[in-house]
C-alpha positions, 0 to 999 in steps of 0.5 A, spaced: 783 915 733 787 920 731 789 916 725 782 916 723 781 923 724 788 925 720 785 920 714 779 923 714 781 930 713 786 928 708 780 925 704 776 931 705 782 935 702 783 931 697 775 932 695 776 940 696 783 939 691 779 936 686 773 941 686 779 947 686 782 943 679 775 943 676 773 950 678 780 952 675 779 949 668 772 952 668 774 959 669 770 960 676 773 962 683 778 956 685 782 960 690 777 959 696 777 951 694 784 951 694 785 954 701 780 949 704 784 943 701 790 946 704 787 947 711 784 940 710 790 937 708 789 935 701 796 937 699 799 933 704 795 927 702 796 928 695 803 928 696 803 922 700 799 918 694 804 921 689 810 918 693 806 911 694 806 911 687 813 912 686 812 919 683 816 922 688 823 919 687 
């Protein structure tokens, strides 16, 4: 059960991270979205995805 919660939080964090990137490109307020992505594990999930694709060697 904990693993499902962890994965759900990571997915939600990735969504917040994507919104932060879009807001950054648009020039809007992106900091709050980046903080939410951090709190929900978006950066950790992104790092896991990056390592899974061979980018973190």
